[in-house]
Structure formats: C-alpha cells, structure tokens
DSSP file (Angstrom, degrees, kcal/mol; ACC not computed):
  #  RESIDUE AA STRUCTURE BP1 BP2  ACC     N-H-->O    O-->H-N    N-H-->O    O-->H-N    TCO  KAPPA ALPHA  PHI   PSI    X-CA   Y-CA   Z-CA
    1    1 A M     >        0   0    0      0, 0.0     4,-2.0     0, 0.0     5,-0.1   0.000 360.0 360.0 360.0 -36.7   -4.8  -43.8  -26.5
    2    2 A E  H  >  +     0   0    0      2,-0.2     4,-2.4     1,-0.2     5,-0.1   0.870 360.0  54.3 -63.1 -39.3   -2.4  -40.9  -27.6
    3    3 A I  H  > S+     0   0    0      2,-0.2     4,-2.8     1,-0.2     5,-0.2   0.913 108.6  48.9 -63.6 -50.1   -5.0  -38.3  -26.8
    4    4 A C  H  > S+     0   0    0      2,-0.2     4,-2.3     1,-0.2    -1,-0.2   0.920 111.7  50.2 -54.0 -47.7   -5.4  -39.7  -23.2
    5    5 A F  H  X S+     0   0    0     -4,-2.0     4,-1.8     1,-0.2    -2,-0.2   0.927 111.3  46.5 -61.0 -46.1   -1.7  -39.7  -22.7
    6    6 A V  H  X S+     0   0    0     -4,-2.4     4,-2.3     2,-0.2    -2,-0.2   0.874 114.0  49.6 -66.6 -39.4   -1.3  -36.0  -23.9
    7    7 A L  H  X S+     0   0    0     -4,-2.8     4,-2.3     1,-0.2    -1,-0.2   0.838 109.0  52.5 -66.3 -28.6   -4.3  -35.0  -21.6
    8    8 A F  H  X S+     0   0    0     -4,-2.3     4,-2.6    -5,-0.2    -2,-0.2   0.909 110.0  49.1 -70.0 -39.7   -2.7  -36.8  -18.6
    9    9 A I  H  X S+     0   0    0     -4,-1.8     4,-2.5     2,-0.2    -2,-0.2   0.900 111.4  47.9 -70.2 -41.8    0.5  -34.9  -19.3
   10   10 A V  H  X S+     0   0    0     -4,-2.3     4,-2.3     2,-0.2     5,-0.2   0.921 111.3  52.2 -67.5 -39.5   -1.3  -31.5  -19.5
   11   11 A A  H  X S+     0   0    0     -4,-2.3     4,-3.0     2,-0.2     5,-0.2   0.943 108.0  49.5 -60.2 -42.8   -3.2  -32.3  -16.3
   12   12 A V  H  X S+     0   0    0     -4,-2.6     4,-2.4     1,-0.2    -2,-0.2   0.962 113.2  47.5 -62.0 -45.2   -0.1  -33.1  -14.4
   13   13 A L  H  X S+     0   0    0     -4,-2.5     4,-1.9     1,-0.2    -1,-0.2   0.835 111.1  51.0 -60.0 -30.6    1.5  -29.8  -15.6
   14   14 A F  H  X S+     0   0    0     -4,-2.3     4,-2.6     2,-0.2    -1,-0.2   0.923 110.3  49.1 -71.1 -45.2   -1.5  -27.9  -14.7
   15   15 A A  H  < S+     0   0    0     -4,-3.0    -2,-0.2     1,-0.2    -1,-0.2   0.864 114.3  46.3 -64.4 -32.8   -1.5  -29.5  -11.2
   16   16 A V  H  < S+     0   0    0     -4,-2.4    -1,-0.2    -5,-0.2    -2,-0.2   0.873 118.4  40.9 -77.9 -34.5    2.2  -28.6  -10.8
   17   17 A A  H  X S+     0   0    0     -4,-1.9     4,-1.6    -5,-0.2     5,-0.2   0.774  98.3  75.5 -87.4 -25.9    1.9  -25.0  -12.0
   18   18 A A  H  X S+     0   0    0     -4,-2.6     4,-2.5     1,-0.2     5,-0.2   0.901  91.4  52.3 -59.5 -46.3   -1.5  -24.1  -10.3
   19   19 A P  H  > S+     0   0    0      0, 0.0     4,-2.3     0, 0.0    -1,-0.2   0.915 109.4  47.1 -59.9 -43.3   -0.2  -23.6   -6.6
   20   20 A P  H  > S+     0   0    0      0, 0.0     4,-2.1     0, 0.0    -2,-0.2   0.931 113.3  48.5 -68.9 -37.5    2.6  -21.2   -7.5
   21   21 A V  H  X S+     0   0    0     -4,-1.6     4,-1.9     1,-0.2     5,-0.1   0.898 112.6  49.4 -70.6 -34.4    0.3  -19.1   -9.7
   22   22 A A  H  X S+     0   0    0     -4,-2.5     4,-2.4    -5,-0.2    -1,-0.2   0.879 110.1  50.7 -67.1 -33.9   -2.3  -19.0   -6.9
   23   23 A K  H  X S+     0   0    0     -4,-2.3     4,-1.8     2,-0.2    -2,-0.2   0.844 107.8  52.7 -70.5 -37.3    0.3  -18.0   -4.4
   24   24 A Q  H  X S+     0   0    0     -4,-2.1     4,-2.8     2,-0.2    -1,-0.2   0.881 109.8  49.0 -58.0 -47.5    1.4  -15.2   -6.7
   25   25 A F  H  X S+     0   0    0     -4,-1.9     4,-1.7     2,-0.2    -2,-0.2   0.949 110.5  50.6 -54.6 -55.4   -2.2  -14.0   -6.9
   26   26 A Q  H  < S+     0   0    0     -4,-2.4     4,-0.4     1,-0.2    -2,-0.2   0.846 111.3  48.4 -53.8 -39.6   -2.5  -14.1   -3.1
   27   27 A E  H >X S+     0   0    0     -4,-1.8     4,-2.3     1,-0.2     3,-1.6   0.931 107.2  55.8 -62.0 -53.5    0.7  -12.1   -2.7
   28   28 A E  H 3X S+     0   0    0     -4,-2.8     4,-1.9     1,-0.3    -2,-0.2   0.779  97.2  64.1 -55.8 -31.3   -0.4   -9.5   -5.2
   29   29 A Q  H 3< S+     0   0    0     -4,-1.7    -1,-0.3     1,-0.2    -2,-0.2   0.739 113.7  32.6 -61.3 -26.5   -3.6   -8.8   -3.2
   30   30 A I  H <> S+     0   0    0     -3,-1.6     4,-0.8    -4,-0.4    -2,-0.2   0.717 117.9  52.2 -99.8 -35.7   -1.6   -7.6   -0.3
   31   31 A R  H  X S+     0   0    0     -4,-2.3     4,-2.1     1,-0.2     5,-0.2   0.775  96.4  67.5 -75.5 -23.7    1.3   -6.0   -2.1
   32   32 A K  H  X S+     0   0    0     -4,-1.9     4,-2.9    -5,-0.2    -1,-0.2   0.947 101.5  46.6 -59.8 -50.5   -0.7   -3.9   -4.4
   33   33 A P  H  > S+     0   0    0      0, 0.0     4,-2.0     0, 0.0    -1,-0.2   0.846 111.6  53.5 -62.4 -31.1   -2.1   -1.6   -1.5
   34   34 A V  H  X S+     0   0    0     -4,-0.8     4,-1.8     2,-0.2    -2,-0.2   0.863 110.8  44.5 -73.0 -37.0    1.4   -1.3   -0.2
   35   35 A R  H  X S+     0   0    0     -4,-2.1     4,-1.8     2,-0.2    -1,-0.2   0.891 111.9  53.5 -73.0 -38.0    2.9   -0.1   -3.6
   36   36 A E  H  X S+     0   0    0     -4,-2.9     4,-2.5     2,-0.2    -2,-0.2   0.927 109.0  49.6 -58.0 -48.1   -0.1    2.2   -4.0
   37   37 A L  H  X S+     0   0    0     -4,-2.0     4,-2.2     1,-0.2    -2,-0.2   0.872 108.7  51.5 -62.9 -40.6    0.7    3.8   -0.6
   38   38 A Q  H  X S+     0   0    0     -4,-1.8     4,-2.0     2,-0.2    -1,-0.2   0.808 110.3  50.2 -62.7 -34.1    4.3    4.2   -1.5
   39   39 A T  H  X S+     0   0    0     -4,-1.8     4,-2.5     2,-0.2     5,-0.2   0.951 109.7  50.9 -70.6 -42.8    3.3    6.0   -4.7
   40   40 A F  H  X S+     0   0    0     -4,-2.5     4,-2.4     1,-0.2    -2,-0.2   0.908 112.3  46.3 -57.0 -45.5    1.0    8.2   -2.8
   41   41 A A  H  X S+     0   0    0     -4,-2.2     4,-2.3     2,-0.2    -1,-0.2   0.903 113.9  46.6 -68.5 -40.9    3.8    9.1   -0.4
   42   42 A K  H  X S+     0   0    0     -4,-2.0     4,-2.5     2,-0.2    -2,-0.2   0.887 114.9  47.6 -65.9 -43.5    6.4    9.7   -3.1
   43   43 A T  H  X S+     0   0    0     -4,-2.5     4,-2.3     2,-0.2     5,-0.3   0.819 110.6  51.9 -71.5 -32.6    3.9   11.9   -5.1
   44   44 A A  H  X S+     0   0    0     -4,-2.4     4,-2.3    -5,-0.2    -2,-0.2   0.938 112.6  45.4 -65.7 -44.6    2.9   13.9   -2.0
   45   45 A R  H  X S+     0   0    0     -4,-2.3     4,-2.6    -5,-0.2     5,-0.2   0.949 113.2  49.8 -67.2 -44.1    6.4   14.6   -1.2
   46   46 A R  H  X S+     0   0    0     -4,-2.5     4,-2.9     2,-0.2     5,-0.2   0.941 114.8  43.4 -41.7 -59.1    7.2   15.6   -4.9
   47   47 A L  H  X S+     0   0    0     -4,-2.3     4,-2.7     2,-0.2     5,-0.3   0.918 111.3  55.6 -67.9 -42.6    4.2   17.9   -5.2
   48   48 A A  H  X>S+     0   0    0     -4,-2.3     4,-1.6    -5,-0.3     5,-1.0   0.969 115.1  38.6 -56.0 -55.5    5.0   19.5   -1.7
   49   49 A M  H  <5S+     0   0    0     -4,-2.6    -1,-0.2     2,-0.2    -2,-0.2   0.904 118.3  48.3 -66.5 -38.3    8.5   20.4   -2.7
   50   50 A E  H  <5S+     0   0    0     -4,-2.9    -1,-0.2     1,-0.2    -2,-0.2   0.900 122.9  32.4 -66.6 -40.5    7.6   21.4   -6.4
   51   51 A Q  H  <5S-     0   0    0     -4,-2.7    -1,-0.2    -5,-0.2    -2,-0.2   0.597 100.9-130.2 -94.6 -10.9    4.7   23.6   -5.4
   52   52 A D  T  <5S+     0   0    0     -4,-1.6     2,-0.3    -5,-0.3    -3,-0.2   0.918  73.8  98.3  55.3  52.0    6.1   24.8   -2.1
   53   53 A R  S   <S-     0   0    0     -5,-1.0    -1,-0.2    -6,-0.2    -2,-0.2  -0.962  78.1 -93.0-157.9 151.0    3.0   24.0   -0.1
   54   54 A A        -     0   0    0     -2,-0.3    15,-2.2    -3,-0.1    16,-0.5  -0.341  32.9-162.6 -74.0 151.6    2.0   21.0    2.1
   55   55 A Y  E     -AB  68 109A   0     54,-2.5    54,-3.0    13,-0.3     2,-0.4  -0.835   5.9-147.7-122.4 161.2    0.2   18.0    0.8
   56   56 A V  E     -AB  67 108A   0     11,-2.8    11,-2.3    -2,-0.3     2,-0.7  -0.999  11.5-151.3-141.8 140.9   -1.7   15.4    2.8
   57   57 A V  E     -AB  66 107A   0     50,-2.4    50,-1.6    -2,-0.4     2,-0.5  -0.941  21.2-147.4-101.8 114.2   -2.4   11.8    2.4
   58   58 A L  E     -AB  65 106A   0      7,-3.4     7,-2.1    -2,-0.7     2,-0.8  -0.743   6.6-150.0 -80.8 125.7   -5.8   11.0    4.1
   59   59 A L  E     -AB  64 105A   0     46,-3.3    46,-1.7    -2,-0.5    45,-0.3  -0.889  26.5-178.1-100.3  96.8   -5.6    7.4    5.5
   60   60 A L        -     0   0    0      3,-2.6     3,-0.5    -2,-0.8    42,-0.1  -0.561  41.6-111.6 -99.3 170.5   -9.1    6.4    5.3
   61   61 A N  S    S+     0   0    0      1,-0.2    28,-0.2    -2,-0.2    -1,-0.1   0.876 119.6  38.3 -63.8 -35.9  -10.7    3.1    6.5
   62   62 A T  S    S-     0   0    0      1,-0.1    21,-3.4    26,-0.1     2,-0.3   0.498 129.2 -60.2 -96.8  -3.1  -11.4    2.3    2.8
   63   63 A G  E     - C   0  82A   0     -3,-0.5    -3,-2.6    19,-0.3     2,-0.3  -0.974  66.7 -51.7 160.9-153.7   -8.2    3.6    1.1
   64   64 A Y  E     -AC  59  81A   0     17,-2.1    17,-2.2    -2,-0.3     2,-0.4  -0.916  27.1-163.1-127.2 150.3   -6.2    6.7    0.6
   65   65 A L  E     -AC  58  80A   0     -7,-2.1    -7,-3.4    -2,-0.3     2,-0.5  -0.985   5.7-160.5-133.5 127.2   -6.7   10.2   -0.7
   66   66 A L  E     +AC  57  79A   0     13,-2.9    13,-2.0    -2,-0.4    -9,-0.2  -0.927  32.2 132.1-109.9 117.2   -3.9   12.6   -1.8
   67   67 A E  E     -A   56   0A   0    -11,-2.3   -11,-2.8    -2,-0.5     2,-0.1  -0.948  58.1 -76.4-152.1 166.6   -4.7   16.4   -2.0
   68   68 A P  E     -A   55   0A   0      0, 0.0   -13,-0.3     0, 0.0     3,-0.1  -0.447  34.7-128.6 -66.8 146.9   -3.3   19.7   -0.9
   69   69 A L  S    S+     0   0    0    -15,-2.2     2,-0.5     1,-0.3   -14,-0.1   0.899 104.4  30.3 -65.5 -38.7   -3.5   20.6    2.7
   70   70 A E  S    S-     0   0    0    -16,-0.5    -1,-0.3    -3,-0.0     2,-0.2  -0.990  92.8-141.9-116.7 115.3   -5.1   24.0    1.8
   71   71 A K        -     0   0    0     -2,-0.5     2,-0.3    -3,-0.1    -2,-0.0  -0.527  10.9-155.9 -80.8 149.0   -7.0   23.8   -1.5
   72   72 A R    >   -     0   0    0     -2,-0.2     3,-1.3     4,-0.1    -1,-0.0  -0.785  31.1-113.3-111.1 161.5   -7.2   26.4   -4.2
   73   73 A D  T 3  S+     0   0    0     -2,-0.3    -1,-0.0     1,-0.3    -2,-0.0   0.837 117.3  55.3 -68.0 -24.4   -9.8   27.0   -6.8
   74   74 A T  T 3  S+     0   0    0      2,-0.0    -1,-0.3    -3,-0.0    -3,-0.0   0.593  81.5 116.9 -82.2  -4.6   -7.2   26.0   -9.5
   75   75 A D    <   -     0   0    0     -3,-1.3     3,-0.1     1,-0.1    -4,-0.0  -0.326  60.0-134.1 -61.5 140.9   -6.5   22.6   -7.9
   76   76 A T        -     0   0    0      1,-0.2    -4,-0.1     0, 0.0    -1,-0.1  -0.158  44.9 -59.1 -80.6-174.7   -7.4   19.5   -9.9
   77   77 A Q        -     0   0    0      1,-0.1    -1,-0.2   -10,-0.1     2,-0.0  -0.324  61.1-105.4 -65.9 148.6   -9.2   16.6   -8.7
   78   78 A S        -     0   0    0     -3,-0.1     2,-0.4     1,-0.1   -11,-0.2  -0.328  31.5-111.4 -74.9 155.3   -7.6   14.6   -5.7
   79   79 A L  E     -C   66   0A   0    -13,-2.0   -13,-2.9   -39,-0.0     2,-0.3  -0.740  39.2-171.8 -87.4 134.0   -5.9   11.2   -6.2
   80   80 A R  E     -C   65   0A   0     -2,-0.4     2,-0.3   -15,-0.2   -15,-0.2  -0.936  17.6-174.6-128.9 149.6   -7.7    8.4   -4.7
   81   81 A Y  E     -C   64   0A   0    -17,-2.2   -17,-2.1    -2,-0.3     2,-0.5  -0.960  12.9-153.4-140.8 127.7   -7.1    4.7   -4.1
   82   82 A D  E     -C   63   0A   0     -2,-0.3   -19,-0.3   -19,-0.2     3,-0.1  -0.862  22.7-122.4-100.8 127.3   -9.7    2.2   -2.7
   83   83 A L        -     0   0    0    -21,-3.4     5,-0.0    -2,-0.5    -1,-0.0  -0.335  33.7 -96.4 -65.7 147.8   -8.4   -0.9   -0.8
   84   84 A P    >   -     0   0    0      0, 0.0     3,-1.3     0, 0.0    -1,-0.1  -0.226  49.4 -94.4 -54.2 158.9   -9.4   -4.4   -2.0
   85   85 A A  T 3  S+     0   0    0      1,-0.3    -2,-0.1    -3,-0.1     0, 0.0   0.856 116.4  31.3 -47.0 -58.3  -12.4   -5.8   -0.2
   86   86 A N  T 3  S+     0   0    0      2,-0.0    39,-0.6    38,-0.0     2,-0.5   0.011  93.9 103.0-106.8  32.7  -10.7   -7.8    2.6
   87   87 A V  E <   +E  124   0B   0     -3,-1.3     2,-0.3    37,-0.2    37,-0.2  -0.936  42.9 170.4-112.9 130.8   -7.5   -5.9    3.1
   88   88 A K  E     -E  123   0B   0     35,-2.3    35,-3.0    -2,-0.5     2,-0.3  -0.952  12.1-155.7-138.4 162.9   -7.1   -3.6    6.1
   89   89 A Y  E     -E  122   0B   0     -2,-0.3    13,-1.0    33,-0.2     2,-0.3  -0.924   7.6-161.2-138.7 156.0   -4.4   -1.7    7.8
   90   90 A E  E     -EF 121 101B   0     31,-1.5    31,-2.1    -2,-0.3     2,-0.3  -0.919  14.8-147.7-131.8 159.3   -3.3   -0.2   10.9
   91   91 A I  E     -EF 120 100B   0      9,-2.8     9,-2.7    -2,-0.3     2,-0.4  -0.925   6.7-157.1-130.7 156.7   -0.7    2.6   11.7
   92   92 A Q  E     -E  119   0B   0     27,-2.3    27,-1.8    -2,-0.3     7,-0.1  -0.893  12.8-159.8-135.8 109.5    1.7    3.4   14.4
   93   93 A R    >   -     0   0    0     -2,-0.4     3,-1.8     5,-0.2    25,-0.1  -0.346  38.8 -98.7 -79.3 161.7    2.9    7.0   14.8
   94   94 A P  T 3  S+     0   0    0      0, 0.0    -1,-0.1     0, 0.0    24,-0.1   0.794 124.2  48.5 -56.6 -30.6    6.1    7.8   16.6
   95   95 A A  T 3  S+     0   0    0      2,-0.0     2,-0.2     0, 0.0    -3,-0.0   0.572  94.5  95.2 -84.6  -9.9    4.2    8.7   19.9
   96   96 A D    <   -     0   0    0     -3,-1.8     3,-0.1     1,-0.1    -4,-0.0  -0.555  59.5-156.5 -85.4 148.5    2.0    5.5   19.8
   97   97 A R  S    S+     0   0    0     -2,-0.2     2,-0.2     1,-0.1    -1,-0.1   0.817  78.0  17.3 -87.4 -39.6    3.0    2.4   21.7
   98   98 A D  S    S-     0   0    0     -7,-0.1    -5,-0.2     1,-0.0     2,-0.2  -0.772  93.8 -80.2-129.7 168.9    1.0    0.0   19.5
   99   99 A L        -     0   0    0     -2,-0.2     2,-0.4    -7,-0.1    -7,-0.2  -0.482  45.5-157.1 -69.4 140.2   -0.6   -0.2   16.1
  100  100 A K  E     -F   91   0B   0     -9,-2.7    -9,-2.8    -2,-0.2     2,-0.1  -0.947  21.9-106.8-127.6 146.7   -4.0    1.5   15.8
  101  101 A T  E     -F   90   0B   0     -2,-0.4     2,-0.3   -11,-0.2   -11,-0.2  -0.418  45.2-109.2 -69.7 142.3   -6.8    1.0   13.4
  102  102 A V        +     0   0    0    -13,-1.0     2,-0.2    -2,-0.1    -1,-0.1  -0.541  36.8 175.7 -76.8 128.9   -7.1    3.9   10.9
  103  103 A A  S    S-     0   0    0     -2,-0.3   -43,-0.1   -43,-0.1    -1,-0.1  -0.655  75.9 -51.3-133.2  75.3  -10.0    6.2   11.4
  104  104 A D  S    S+     0   0    0    -45,-0.3   -44,-0.2    -2,-0.2     2,-0.1   0.938  80.9 179.3  57.4  52.2   -9.5    9.0    8.9
  105  105 A A  E     -B   59   0A   0    -46,-1.7   -46,-3.3   -47,-0.0     2,-0.4  -0.495  21.6-131.8 -78.4 151.5   -5.8    9.9    9.9
  106  106 A R  E     -B   58   0A   0    -48,-0.2     2,-0.5    -2,-0.1   -48,-0.2  -0.871  13.2-166.8-102.9 140.1   -3.8   12.7    8.1
  107  107 A W  E     -B   57   0A   0    -50,-1.6   -50,-2.4    -2,-0.4     2,-0.3  -0.945  18.9-158.1-119.0 104.5   -0.3   12.1    6.9
  108  108 A V  E     -B   56   0A   0     -2,-0.5     8,-0.7   -52,-0.2     2,-0.5  -0.618  10.7-161.2 -87.7 142.5    1.2   15.6    6.1
  109  109 A F  E     -BD  55 115A   0    -54,-3.0   -54,-2.5    -2,-0.3     6,-0.2  -0.997  18.3-142.5-123.3 127.1    4.1   16.2    3.8
  110  110 A T    >   -     0   0    0      4,-2.9     3,-2.6    -2,-0.5   -61,-0.1  -0.409  26.4-105.1 -89.6 158.3    5.8   19.6    4.2
  111  111 A P  T 3  S+     0   0    0      0, 0.0   -59,-0.2     0, 0.0    -1,-0.1   0.823 120.1  62.2 -51.2 -31.5    7.3   21.9    1.5
  112  112 A N  T 3  S-     0   0    0      2,-0.1     3,-0.1     1,-0.1   -67,-0.0   0.403 121.4-106.2 -84.2   8.4   10.7   20.8    2.6
  113  113 A G  S <  S+     0   0    0     -3,-2.6     2,-0.2     1,-0.3    -1,-0.1   0.348  76.1 133.0  96.4  -1.1    9.9   17.2    1.7
  114  114 A L        +     0   0    0    -69,-0.1    -4,-2.9    23,-0.1    -1,-0.3  -0.579  27.1 175.1 -86.1 146.5    9.5   15.9    5.3
  115  115 A C  B     -D  109   0A   0     20,-1.5    -6,-0.2    -2,-0.2    23,-0.1  -0.934  40.9 -84.1-137.9 167.1    6.8   13.7    6.6
  116  116 A E        -     0   0    0     -8,-0.7     2,-0.9    -2,-0.3    17,-0.1  -0.440  45.9-119.7 -65.1 133.9    5.9   12.0    9.7
  117  117 A P        -     0   0    0      0, 0.0     2,-0.4     0, 0.0    17,-0.1  -0.677  41.0-177.4 -78.4 111.7    7.6    8.5   10.0
  118  118 A I        -     0   0    0     -2,-0.9    15,-2.5    15,-0.4     2,-0.5  -0.848  24.9-143.0-108.8 144.6    4.8    5.9   10.2
  119  119 A V  E     -EG  92 132B   0    -27,-1.8   -27,-2.3    -2,-0.4     2,-0.4  -0.905  23.9-160.3-102.2 130.9    4.9    2.2   10.6
  120  120 A F  E     -EG  91 131B   0     11,-3.4    11,-2.3    -2,-0.5     2,-0.4  -0.888  10.7-163.4-114.3 145.9    2.0    0.4    8.6
  121  121 A Y  E     -EG  90 130B   0    -31,-2.1   -31,-1.5    -2,-0.4     2,-0.4  -0.944   8.3-168.0-129.8 104.6    0.7   -3.0    9.1
  122  122 A F  E     -EG  89 129B   0      7,-2.6     7,-1.9    -2,-0.4     2,-0.4  -0.799   7.5-173.5 -92.5 130.4   -1.3   -4.4    6.2
  123  123 A Q  E     +EG  88 128B   0    -35,-3.0   -35,-2.3    -2,-0.4     2,-0.4  -0.992  18.7 173.3-134.7 137.2   -3.4   -7.6    6.7
  124  124 A R  E >  S-EG  87 127B   0      3,-2.0     3,-2.3    -2,-0.4     2,-0.2  -0.922  73.7 -54.9-132.4 110.6   -5.4   -9.8    4.3
  125  125 A N  T 3  S-     0   0    0    -39,-0.6    -1,-0.0    -2,-0.4     0, 0.0  -0.406 122.8 -19.5  50.3-118.9   -6.7  -12.9    6.2
  126  126 A E  T 3  S+     0   0    0     -2,-0.2    -1,-0.3    -3,-0.1     2,-0.2   0.495 120.2 100.0 -90.0  -7.7   -3.5  -14.6    7.7
  127  127 A D  E <   +G  124   0B   0     -3,-2.3    -3,-2.0    20,-0.1     2,-0.3  -0.538  50.8 172.2 -76.9 143.1   -1.3  -12.7    5.3
  128  128 A W  E     -GH 123 146B   0     18,-2.1    18,-2.9    -5,-0.2     2,-0.4  -0.993  23.7-167.9-149.7 155.8    0.5   -9.5    6.5
  129  129 A V  E     -GH 122 145B   0     -7,-1.9    -7,-2.6    -2,-0.3     2,-0.4  -0.997  11.1-173.8-133.2 134.2    3.1   -7.0    5.6
  130  130 A R  E     +GH 121 144B   0     14,-3.1    14,-2.7    -2,-0.4     2,-0.3  -0.986  16.8 149.1-125.3 141.6    4.6   -4.5    8.1
  131  131 A F  E     -G  120   0B   0    -11,-2.3   -11,-3.4    -2,-0.4     2,-0.4  -0.982  35.7-123.5-163.9 165.5    6.9   -1.7    7.2
  132  132 A R  E     -GH 119 141B   0      9,-2.6     9,-3.2    -2,-0.3     2,-0.6  -0.882  18.2-139.1-113.8 140.7    8.1    1.9    8.0
  133  133 A I  E     - H   0 140B   0    -15,-2.5   -15,-0.4    -2,-0.4     7,-0.2  -0.916  25.1-122.7-108.8 127.3    8.2    4.9    5.8
  134  134 A D     >  -     0   0    0      5,-2.6     4,-1.7    -2,-0.6     5,-0.1  -0.329  10.9-142.1 -63.7 131.0   11.3    7.0    6.1
  135  135 A A  T  4 S+     0   0    0      1,-0.2   -20,-1.5     2,-0.2    -1,-0.1   0.735  97.7  42.2 -70.5 -18.8   10.6   10.6    6.9
  136  136 A L  T  4 S+     0   0    0    -22,-0.2    -1,-0.2     3,-0.1   -20,-0.0   0.874 130.0  22.2 -92.6 -39.6   13.2   12.1    4.7
  137  137 A T  T  4 S-     0   0    0      2,-0.2    -2,-0.2   -22,-0.0     3,-0.1   0.566  87.6-133.5-105.0 -17.4   12.8    9.9    1.5
  138  138 A A     <  +     0   0    0     -4,-1.7     2,-0.3     1,-0.2   -96,-0.1   0.835  61.6 137.3  49.8  43.1    9.2    8.6    1.9
  139  139 A R        -     0   0    0     -5,-0.1    -5,-2.6   -98,-0.1    -1,-0.2  -0.831  62.2 -97.8-110.5 153.1   10.6    5.2    1.0
  140  140 A I  E     +H  133   0B   0     -2,-0.3     2,-0.3    -7,-0.2    -7,-0.2  -0.445  45.9 176.3 -70.0 131.4    9.7    1.9    2.6
  141  141 A E  E     +H  132   0B   0     -9,-3.2    -9,-2.6    -2,-0.2    -1,-0.0  -0.927  54.5  17.9-129.9 159.9   12.2    0.6    5.2
  142  142 A N  E    S-     0   0B   0     -2,-0.3     2,-0.3   -11,-0.2    -1,-0.2   0.895  76.7-173.8  55.9  48.1   12.4   -2.4    7.6
  143  143 A E  E     +     0   0B   0    -12,-0.2     2,-0.3    -3,-0.1   -12,-0.2  -0.623   8.9 175.7 -76.5 135.1    9.7   -4.5    5.6
  144  144 A E  E     +H  130   0B   0    -14,-2.7   -14,-3.1    -2,-0.3     2,-0.3  -0.935   5.2 173.9-128.0 151.5    8.7   -7.7    7.2
  145  145 A S  E     -H  129   0B   0     -2,-0.3     2,-0.4   -16,-0.2   -16,-0.2  -0.994  27.6-158.3-162.4 156.5    6.0  -10.0    5.9
  146  146 A F  E     +H  128   0B   0    -18,-2.9   -18,-2.1    -2,-0.3     2,-0.5  -0.932  23.9 165.3-135.1 105.2    4.2  -13.3    6.2
  147  147 A I              0   0    0     -2,-0.4   -20,-0.1   -20,-0.2  -120,-0.1  -0.954 360.0 360.0-128.3 119.4    2.4  -14.6    3.1
  148  148 A R              0   0    0     -2,-0.5    -1,-0.1  -122,-0.1  -125,-0.1   0.438 360.0 360.0 -58.5 360.0    1.3  -18.1    2.8
C-alpha cells in the first residue's frame, strides 16, 4: 500500500512538472536560432573592425554562413549554423514593405562596424519571434514573440 501511495505522488508530481518542461523545450527550439544569429552578427561586426575588412553573413534557406566578403588564402574555414528542421525565417530590409522569404541573401558588416538594419521573423509551427538588429551595435531590438 505504501509503494502505491509513493508511486501516486510521483505520478502527480510528474504530471504537474511535464507541461512547463515541454514548454521550455518548445521555446528553446525557436530561441536558439535567434541567439545564433545574434552571435554571428556580433562576431561579423567584431571581425570587420579588428581586421579592417568587410565580413558577410550569408542568410541561406537552411541557416547562416559567416565569412570575409573578399577571401584571402590565409583565411580559415567559414562559420556555419544550420537551422533546426521546422524553423524558417523571413527578413525585411529597410527598402522592403513586407517580410520576404530568404533566398541566399547577404548581410554585410563594414570595417567601421556598421551593418544594414534588418527585421527578422522566425517561425516554428505557430510559434514566432520578430526582432530588429541595430545597425550600430548588431544587437537585437524591439523583440516581439508568441510562443505557446
């Protein structure tokens, strides 16, 4: 009887704890690509200023690629991030009226540390995150999100 009572308590605790853990996992699936993009932007900005040459983040359908705009023989391998399977994103440049699906776009970081301010919209199923990258600091601004 005592074992059944202990198992009942464990089952109740598991039932109460499982939904928050599942929600955190769902949120992490869409937040990780956003953090990686921010890391790429900060790295591109830093490298461009340190090396006094432009760097580019290639916005591919499947992820991002960071490399110098003009490669040299001494350059090391490019930095790459692949998006999770069901995460997709769209961008909106200053001249665009609406968000557009990415088709191998270039995001250039100049030697003075400036970049084009772009609005990003990441989506995974019904969950989404929308934010703007500041042109001066390469930091996320005006973030909005809906995560179930």
